[in-house]
C-alpha positions in Angstrom: 75.6 10.5 -28.7 78.0 13.3 -29.5 81.6 12.9 -28.4 83.2 15.2 -25.9 86.0 17.4 -27.1 88.6 15.5 -25.2 87.4 12.1 -26.6 87.4 13.6 -30.1 90.9 14.9 -29.7 92.1 11.5 -28.6 90.5 9.9 -31.6 92.0 12.5 -34.0 95.4 12.0 -32.5 95.0 8.2 -32.9 94.0 8.6 -36.6 97.0 10.8 -37.3 99.3 8.1 -35.9 97.9 5.4 -38.1 99.1 6.7 -41.5 101.3 9.4 -43.0 98.6 11.9 -44.1 94.9 12.4 -43.9 92.8 14.8 -46.1 90.4 17.1 -44.4 87.2 15.4 -45.8 88.6 12.0 -44.6 89.0 13.3 -41.1 85.5 14.9 -41.2 84.0 11.6 -42.2 85.8 9.5 -39.6 85.1 11.9 -36.8 81.6 12.9 -37.9 82.3 16.6 -37.6 82.5 19.7 -39.9 85.7 20.9 -41.5 85.7 23.9 -39.1 85.7 21.5 -36.1 88.6 19.5 -37.6 90.6 22.7 -38.0 89.8 23.8 -34.5 90.8 20.4 -33.1 94.1 20.5 -35.0 94.8 23.8 -33.4 94.1 22.4 -30.0 96.6 19.5 -30.6 99.2 22.1 -31.6 98.6 24.1 -28.4 99.2 20.8 -26.5 102.6 20.4 -28.3 101.7 18.0 -31.1 103.4 19.1 -34.4 100.5 18.7 -36.8 101.5 20.0 -40.3 98.8 21.1 -42.7 99.1 21.4 -46.5 96.7 23.5 -48.6 95.0 22.8 -51.9 92.9 20.1 -53.4 95.4 17.4 -52.4 96.2 19.0 -49.0 95.9 17.3 -45.7 97.1 16.8 -42.2 100.2 15.0 -41.0 101.7 14.4 -37.6 105.4 15.4 -37.9 108.3 14.3 -35.8 108.7 16.5 -32.7 111.0 17.1 -29.9 109.1 14.5 -27.8 107.3 11.4 -28.7 103.5 11.7 -28.3 101.7 9.0 -26.4 100.6 6.1 -28.6 96.9 5.3 -28.5 96.4 1.6 -28.8 93.2 -0.5 -28.7 93.2 -3.8 -26.7 94.2 -6.0 -29.6 97.1 -3.7 -30.7 98.4 -3.5 -27.1 98.5 -7.3 -26.8 100.1 -7.7 -30.2 102.9 -5.3 -29.4 103.5 -6.9 -26.0 103.7 -10.4 -27.5 105.9 -9.1 -30.4 108.4 -7.5 -27.9 108.8 -10.7 -26.1 109.4 -12.6 -29.3 111.8 -9.9 -30.6 114.3 -10.7 -27.8 115.4 -13.8 -29.8 115.0 -12.3 -33.2 117.4 -11.4 -36.0 117.5 -7.7 -35.5 120.8 -6.4 -34.1 120.9 -5.4 -30.4 117.2 -5.5 -30.1 116.9 -8.0 -27.2 117.7 -5.6 -24.3 115.8 -2.8 -25.9 112.7 -5.0 -26.3 112.9 -6.0 -22.6 113.0 -2.3 -21.6 110.1 -1.4 -23.9 108.1 -4.4 -22.7 108.6 -3.4 -19.1 107.2 0.1 -19.8 104.3 -1.3 -21.7 103.3 -3.9 -19.1 103.5 -1.3 -16.4 100.5 0.6 -17.9 98.6 -2.4 -19.3 95.2 -2.9 -17.7 95.0 -6.1 -15.6 92.7 -7.8 -18.2 95.3 -7.3 -20.9 98.3 -8.2 -18.8 96.6 -11.5 -18.0 96.1 -12.2 -21.7 99.7 -11.5 -22.5 101.0 -13.6 -19.6 98.7 -16.5 -20.4 99.9 -16.6 -24.0 103.6 -16.4 -22.9 103.2 -19.1 -20.3 102.1 -21.7 -22.9 104.3 -20.6 -25.8 107.8 -22.1 -26.3 110.0 -21.1 -29.2 111.2 -23.8 -31.6 115.0 -24.1 -31.6 116.0 -23.8 -35.2 119.3 -23.7 -37.1 122.2 -21.4 -36.0 121.4 -17.7 -36.0 122.3 -15.9 -39.2 123.5 -12.3 -39.7 121.7 -9.6 -37.9 120.5 -6.2 -39.2 120.4 -2.8 -37.5 117.0 -1.7 -36.5 117.8 1.8 -37.7 118.4 0.4 -41.2 115.1 -1.5 -41.1 113.3 1.7 -40.0 114.8 3.8 -42.9 113.9 1.1 -45.5 110.4 0.6 -44.2 109.6 4.3 -44.2 111.0 4.8 -47.7 109.0 1.8 -48.9 105.8 3.2 -47.3 106.3 6.7 -48.8 107.7 5.5 -52.2 110.8 7.6 -51.6 114.0 6.9 -53.5 117.0 5.7 -51.5 120.8 5.7 -51.9 122.9 3.1 -50.2 126.1 1.1 -50.5 125.6 -2.6 -51.2 128.0 -5.5 -50.6 127.4 -8.6 -52.8 128.0 -12.2 -51.9 131.6 -11.9 -53.2 132.3 -8.8 -51.0 132.3 -6.3 -53.9 130.8 -2.9 -53.0 128.6 -0.8 -55.2 126.5 2.4 -54.9 122.8 1.9 -55.5 119.9 4.3 -56.2 116.6 2.4 -55.8 112.8 2.8 -55.6 111.9 0.6 -52.6 108.8 -1.6 -52.8 108.8 -3.5 -49.5 110.6 -5.6 -46.9 110.4 -9.4 -46.6 111.4 -11.4 -43.5 112.5 -14.9 -44.6 113.6 -17.1 -41.7 116.6 -15.4 -40.1 117.1 -12.9 -43.0 115.6 -9.7 -44.2 115.3 -8.7 -47.8 114.5 -5.4 -49.6 112.6 -5.6 -52.9 113.2 -2.5 -55.0 113.5 -1.1 -58.5 117.2 -0.5 -59.2 117.4 2.8 -61.2 121.0 2.1 -62.3 120.2 -1.4 -63.7 116.6 -0.5 -64.7 115.3 -3.7 -63.3 113.8 -5.2 -60.1 116.3 -6.4 -57.5 116.3 -8.2 -54.2 118.8 -6.9 -51.6 119.9 -8.6 -48.4 119.4 -6.0 -45.7 122.4 -7.1 -43.7 124.5 -6.1 -46.8 122.9 -2.7 -47.1 125.1 0.2 -45.8 124.2 3.7 -44.8 120.7 4.0 -46.5 119.8 7.7 -47.2 116.4 9.0 -48.4 116.7 11.3 -51.3 113.5 13.3 -50.7 112.4 12.3 -54.2 109.1 10.4 -54.6 108.6 7.8 -57.3 105.5 6.6 -59.1 104.2 3.2 -58.1 105.6 0.4 -60.3 104.0 -3.0 -61.0 106.0 -5.8 -59.4 106.4 -8.8 -61.7 105.1 -11.1 -58.9 101.9 -11.4 -56.8 103.7 -9.7 -53.9 107.1 -9.0 -52.5 107.4 -12.3 -50.7 106.7 -14.2 -53.9 109.3 -12.1 -55.7 112.0 -12.9 -53.1 111.2 -16.6 -53.2 111.5 -16.6 -57.0 114.8 -14.7 -56.8 116.3 -17.0 -54.2 115.5 -20.2 -56.2 117.0 -18.6 -59.3 113.8 -18.7 -61.4 111.3 -16.1 -62.7 108.6 -17.5 -60.5 108.8 -19.2 -57.1 109.8 -22.9 -57.2 107.6 -24.8 -54.9 108.6 -27.7 -52.7 105.9 -30.4 -52.7 105.9 -33.2 -50.2 103.5 -36.0 -49.1 103.4 -36.0 -45.3 102.0 -38.8 -43.2 100.0 -36.7 -40.8 96.6 -35.1 -40.8 96.3 -31.7 -42.5 95.3 -30.2 -39.2 98.4 -31.6 -37.4 100.8 -30.4 -40.1 99.3 -27.0 -40.4 99.6 -26.6 -36.6 103.3 -27.7 -36.5 104.8 -26.5 -39.8 104.2 -22.8 -39.3 105.8 -21.2 -42.3 104.4 -18.1 -44.1 103.2 -19.1 -47.6 103.0 -22.8 -46.9 99.9 -24.6 -48.1 98.5 -27.8 -46.6 96.0 -29.9 -48.5 94.4 -33.0 -47.0 94.6 -36.3 -48.9 92.8 -38.4 -46.3 92.6 -38.5 -42.5 96.3 -39.6 -42.1 98.0 -38.1 -45.1 98.3 -34.6 -46.6 100.2 -32.6 -49.2 102.6 -29.8 -48.3 103.4 -27.1 -50.8 105.8 -24.3 -49.9 107.9 -21.7 -51.7 110.9 -21.6 -49.3 113.7 -19.1 -49.1 116.1 -22.0 -49.3 115.9 -25.7 -49.8 118.2 -26.3 -46.9 115.8 -24.4 -44.5 112.8 -26.5 -45.8 114.8 -29.7 -45.3 115.7 -28.7 -41.7 112.1 -27.7 -40.8 110.4 -30.8 -42.2 113.1 -33.2 -40.8 112.7 -31.6 -37.4 109.0 -32.4 -37.2 109.7 -36.1 -36.8 107.0 -37.1 -39.3 107.3 -39.6 -42.2 107.2 -37.9 -45.6 108.2 -38.3 -49.3 109.6 -35.5 -51.5 107.6 -35.1 -54.8 109.5 -32.1 -56.1 112.0 -30.6 -56.6 114.7 -33.4 -56.9 117.2 -31.0 -55.3 115.3 -31.1 -52.0 115.6 -34.9 -51.9 119.4 -34.5 -52.7 119.8 -32.1 -49.8 117.9 -34.4 -47.4 120.1 -37.3 -48.5 123.3 -35.2 -47.8 121.9 -34.2 -44.5 121.2 -37.9 -43.6 124.7 -38.9 -44.5 126.2 -36.1 -42.3 124.0 -37.1 -39.4 125.0 -40.7 -39.7 128.6 -39.8 -39.7 128.1 -37.6 -36.7 126.4 -40.4 -34.8 129.4 -42.7 -35.5 127.3 -45.3 -37.4 
């Protein structure tokens, strides 16, 4: 059954919001209309105040530019629930000054959520309790994350100042690849043009990132993905160093309780399993596994066993025993 014009305009606006640029043939295929209809619908959106930019030529396309006012976001049910849950979680996150902002945004979103979606969000929130972890680490500005994410998406070169672990400042020109969230810290993976090599940058040490307007060709990352590259960098090796432990619990129980991105759980029998994880730090892995109150043995690396032994001695001293 053919769509009405208003329904098609809403679908077109939704498509333009999902990625940076669409070609005319792509929009024709997704909407099931002719190129002439697409051009006419784009003009209707412009008449309604949406700044849709068009480029000509064989590689031309349509792009929703930033305007004076933010257009309404068109979300399906799953997207709306995911955003609401994410906003509630963000109140305790590692992004600077985002708690109050998240609460305001959540209040606006829940005001317009249909009853069926509001019930889903509330049900999930009512049975979810955050796990208290180690002390909070450094926070990052949301504006910085936004600039780095946009440049990574568009493969646009960036300039910024960077402060290393010793406090020394340097100017960097990079080709950003992607962002990685590791525990309480954020990392940028990028090709450093000045050093002609891949680098990992802690985002809380990045200052005043500025897009240059220059696009860069895609480079092959020397790792399966950005998360694996960060893990390898933090462990000081060319490839991620994996922590391997034997845990005295079923694989299902451990997988449910040890919620860490990149962790692998393999059953040995009904009461024993193997945990393999490439952590951002051995200290963080030691804290997480010790907090689960499960018996386990460290198989590798030896440094993890040493950190657990140091932790045990400190805890015994703290308890006065």
